[in-house]
N, C-alpha and C positions, 0 to 999 in steps of 0.2 A: 494695585497703588499706582497713585500717579503723583510726578513730582511737580510744581508749578514755581514758577517766580513771580513775586509782586514787584510792584512798582520800586519800594525802599531796596530791592535786590535781595532779598532774602527769601530760602527757598521753602516752602510749606510743603506740608504732607495731604495730598486731597483724597480724599476716600472715593475709589470708582466702582460703582453698581453697575453688574452685569447682568441685565435680564435672565432668569433663572426659568424654565418652563419644560414640559414633555418634549420627548424626543419628536423630530419630524417625521411625518407620516410613512415618507418612503423609507424610512428605516424598517416600518414593520412590515413592508414588502419585503424587502430583502434578509428578512430575519431566515424563511423557511429556505434558503440558498446556502445559510453560513457552514462552515464547516463543525464537527459537532464539538471540539475543543472552545471553537468562537461562542457555540450556542451556549454551552456551558457558563462560559465567563459573560455572555451576557443579563444571563439571569441575575448575577451582581451590582448590575451598571444603577439600575433603578425599579422601584415598585412596578410601573406602568409595562416595561419592558419585560421584568419578568413574570408578568401576570401574562402578557403579548404570548410567552415564551412557552409557557406552563400551561396555557389554555389552547393551543393551538394544536393540532395535531400532525398538519404537515410537515413541521421541521422533522421529526421524529418518526417518518415514513422509511426512511433511507439513515441507516445508521455504520456507519465507517468509522471503525475505530483503529487507528494505525499511530506512528511515532508521533507526541514522546507519550501518548495516554495508553498506549496499549502495554505497557509493564504497570500499569498503577491499576486494570479493569479486572475486577473479582468475580466473582459467581454473581454475590448482593448487589454490587455497584450496575453490570449487565444487566440483570434481571430491574433494578429501580429503571434505569434509562429506557428499557425497549417497552415497560410496561405504559408509557405514556403516548404508546401508540394506539392503546385500548385495541390492543386485538388485530391490528391494517396494518403490522408492520410489511412493508414489501422486500427492503436489502438489509441484510445483517451481513455486515463483513468486517473480521476480525481478523487483523493483521499482526501476524507473532505475536498474539495473547495468551502467555505463557501459563496463568493464572488459571483458565477458563478450563473448566472439568466439565464432565459428560455429563452430570447432573445438573451444573447452569445452566447446559446448552439444551437439554431437554426442558428443562422448565420453561424456556423463551419458547421454543418450539412449539413445543403444546400450548402454550397460551397465543400464540400467532399464525394461525392453518394458513394466512392466506402468503405467508412467506414466499415469493416464489424464485430469490437468489441468495445461496449461503456461499460466504466464503470464508472460510476458515484455514486459510495457508500456516505452518508452521506453529500452530498453536500445539505444542507439543505435549501439553498435560492432556489434551484428547487420545479415546483410542480409537481401533476403527472400528472396535461394537459399537461405541458410543455414537459414532457417527449414524454409521448404519440403523439404530434406533431413531435417529433423529430424522434421516429421510424415509423411514416408513412409515413417521408419522404425519411427515409432509405429503408424501404422495399417497396416502393409506384413501383419501374420498375424490378431493378434487386434483389432484397431481399437478396444483400448483407450482409445483418446484421445476424452473426452467434452467438454472444454471448452477455449479456447484464447483466447487475450488477447494481442493483438500491436499496442494502440493507440500510435503513438510511433514506430514502426520505420520509418527513414527507405527511400523508392525505391518502397514497396508499389504495385501498380498492379493494372487490374481484373483483367488476365490471373492475377497472383497471387492474388487472393482466388478466383476462380470454383475456382483448381486447390485451395485448402487446402478451400473448401465440398464439391468433390468426394472429395476424401481423407477429409474428414469425414463424407461420404453423407449431407449436408444441400444445400441450396438455397438461395439469394436471398429466393425467394418465400414461403419459409418465416421466416427471417429478419424478413422486412417485417409478417407477421401478429404478431408478438411486439414488443407495443411496448416502450421504455424512455425513463423520464422523466430531462430534463438534473438535476435539483435531485436526483434517487437516485442517480445513478450518481457523487457523490461524489470524483469525480475517481481518474487510475489512480496517482496518488504512495501509497494507499494501500490495504491488501488487506482484502477483505469479502466475505464469501459473496454469491453470485451475486443479484442482482434480478428476472433473467431466465433463461428456459432457453436463451437463444442460444449456442449452441455455437462463435459466433464472435465478436469483440466492435464489429468494422469491419463496414460493409456499403459500399455505395454511394450517396453523395450525390444526389438528385434535382435537387438544384440545379447542385451545379459538376460531378457527375457523376465524380468523386474517391471512390477507397476510404479512410475515416474513419470515427468515433465518428457513428452518426448517430440523432436523438434526436426523436421525439415530445411533440407541445404538451398538457396535460391539460387544456385548454378543450374542453368535447364539441363545440363551434359551430365549433372553428377545426381546418385539416385542415392546417397549414404541417407539413413534416415536412425535416428537412436537419440538417446539421454546425450545430455552434454559430458557426460564421465566415460563411454563408449565413445564418443566422436566430438572432440573437441571444436566448439564454435566460437567465430570471430564476435567477439561482443557490438562491434561496430557493423558489420555488413552482414552477419549470421551465418557466413559460409564455412564450410567444414574447413579446418586448418590441418596437415598432415604434421606430425611428431616435429619433423626438422623444419618447420616453416613455423611454430610458436612464437610469438615474443609475448613477453607482460609488460602490463601495463602496471604502473604507479599505484593503482589500485588492485591490482594483483588478478583483472580480468584477463584472457587470452584474447591476443589479436593477432589479427593476420597480417604479414609485412607491408603489404598495400597500405591500412588503414594506422600501421604504427608511423610511417613515412610521413604523413600527410596531417598528424593530429601535434599539434603545440609540446614541446618536451620543457621539462622541469630544467630550470637553470642549474639543477648543481651534479642528478644521477641523469639527466637525458632521459626519464623515462616518461612518459605520456599519460593524460588519464582517458579513458572514454566519455564518450558525450555524457553518459549517462553520471558518473560521478565528477562531471566538471565543475561541481561547488565544493569540491574539496581544495580547490586550488588554491595556497596562501598568497595574495595580491600585496604588491609593495608599490607606495607609493612613488612615483616617478620612474617604473620601470613596466616594459612592456612585457616582460614573460611571469613567470610564476614559480614558485617554492612547492612540491609535494609537501604530503603530511608527513613522511619519515625525516624527509632532508631538514624540513622546518622545526623537526624535536630534535636532530642530530645539533643544529645550531643552535637551538636555545641552549641545549645541555652542555655544549664547549662554554658557551658564554658565562652560563653561571660558575666553570670550571675555574 
């Protein structure tokens, strides 16, 4: 609606008409690169986009489910979403999807035998036995599965890991030769391209002898290798940190003293965030510093009192 003024000084409303047409053709090319949450939202925009998304297989070949969708994805929803790939699914990444069960995962892998990357870290409703069944299906004939991430699955033991390595036609000695650093790992809550070519993300910790993520130390003179529980690692530089050298960040990650010194600190508690959690900083207009979550919450509570 536009307002125009006539020669007699009176204002009149003039109805403006904006041309409404189909989406620009470039948008249809970009659809294949949309994250899942945007892909699902695009279907609600208009009929032409809905048809384009529904009828094109390409956007559905790599399904990545993470926050905020992960808490809402059930077996039925997962089966419906993956069915759009028409049996040609290449990547399935379910990051901390607690409602996905063994039966749901089994149905998906049976209908998608070409799956080559299966990432299910933190899916704590899955069992080691259910994962073994799924991997056996994917490696039964063509052995397309080349990458498996299962960190955070409860009940995994050495026998499970040995069986998985056998199914993926690898061995644990090969795994140990490929280094992985804690600060590059960036935690399994996020999805990113693999930093290494390791077929399985977990290994046997040489300290506690349990299957878990095992990290190397970037120091050339240090050969400490172990999980982050046995050998504390700095979230910034990845090197091992002795007990007396450990400093906590505002995000409760462990930092070495050198990294703690160079990071910006909270104006109240003088604790920094590691770079991985820097987005949690509360910035205020006119201030060059920041306030951490905990101090911001205390400030709000004291203000309300």
